N, C-alpha and C positions, 0 to 999 in steps of 0.2 A: 398756573404757576403761583399766582398770588394767593389762592386758597391754601395751597400746601404750605406756603411760607407762614401765613397767619396761624395755621394749625400747629406748625412746628414751634412758633413763638408761644402759643398758648400752652403747649405741652411743657416747654422749658420753664414757663412761669409757674405752672402747677408743680413741677418737680422742685423748683427753687422754694416754693412755699412749704413743701413737705420736708425739706432738709432740716435736720435738728428736731423733727417731730417723732415722738414715739406714742402710739395709741394706747389707750387704757387696756389693761389685761385683767380678766376676771380672777379673783382670789377665791371667792365663794359664790356659787350660783345656787340660790335657794330653790329647792324642789317645790313643785306644786303641793299645796296642802290638800286636805280632803275636800272633795267636791260632791255635793248632793246631786246625784243623778237618779233617774227612774230605774228601779231594779229591772234587769233584763234589757236595758237600752243598748243599742248598737251604734257606735259612732267612732270616727277618727277625725279629730279636729286639731288644727294648729293655730296658734295665735302668735303674732309677731309684735314685740314691744320695742319702742324707741326709748332708751334710758338716757337721761342726762346725768353724767357722772361729774361730780364736783372735784375741785382740786385736792380734796382729801381722800378721794376714792369712794365716797358714798353716793348713793343714788339720790339726786336732788329732785328729779321728776321722772315720771314714767307715763307713757301714753301708748294706747293700742294703735299700731300702724296698720295691722291687718287682723281683722276679727276672725275668731273661730266660728262665729255664727251662734255661739252659745254664751249667753251673758255670765253664767256661773263659771265657765272656764276662763273667760276674759277677766273677770273680777279676781279669780284666784291667781291668775298670771300676774296681774297688776300688783296684788298683795305680795307675791313672791319676788317680783322685780324690785320692789323697794327694799327688800332684805338682802339683795346681792351686794357684794363688796368687790372693789377693784383696786389695782395699783393704778393711780391716776395717770392720765396722758401727760406727756411733757413736751415742751417746746424749748429747745436750747437748755435742757436740764431743769427747767422750772415747771412745776406741776400746773396744769391748766384744766379748765372745764372742757368736757368733750361729750360726744354722743356714742352710744353703743347699741347695736341691735341684738336682740335675743329672741329665740323661738322656743315656745313650749308646745309640745305635742302630747295629746292625751287620746287614748283609744280605749274602747271597751267593746267586748264581744260577749254574746250570750253564752252563759254556761249551760250545761245540760239541764239543770233544774228549771231554766226559763224557756226551754224549747217547747214548741207545740208538739202534740202527739205525732203529727205527720213528719215534723223535723226530726223527732227522736227515732221514728221508724227509718227514715232515710239515713241517719247516722249509724244505726245498728246494721243496716244492710251494707254500708260502705266499709264497716269495720270487720265484717265476717269474711273468712277466706273464700275464694272462689270455689264453686263446686268442681269436683274432679270428674273428668270424663273417663270412661272406661277404655277408650281407644279401640273399640271393636272387639275386645276380648270377652270371652264367655266364662 
């Protein structure tokens, strides 16, 4: 019983702390710029950023919270993150600094020009219509 009471008090305290709070809302999310990748590369990577949004709605700091594993993508996401604009968070109507998470996902797939001969042959076979059977007719 004691545990549930403590949990209920903690929830009430958290709810009270949030009263009068409005989170930051994005006004402009900067897209990723050009990224130098190897021609024909195949990948699908996501980077998560933690942005510190100041009381004017500008990004004061950005850091990678979850890397894509590709430094070029992470760097491009950080650069884009700093260019995002927000309506600042408020507490009791006053603008305040807050945090915002943003995800950038980038993927690339091989185009036909970068496929090997075996891959091109497999693609051609899958695109051709199935052979018709004569159904036993002469």
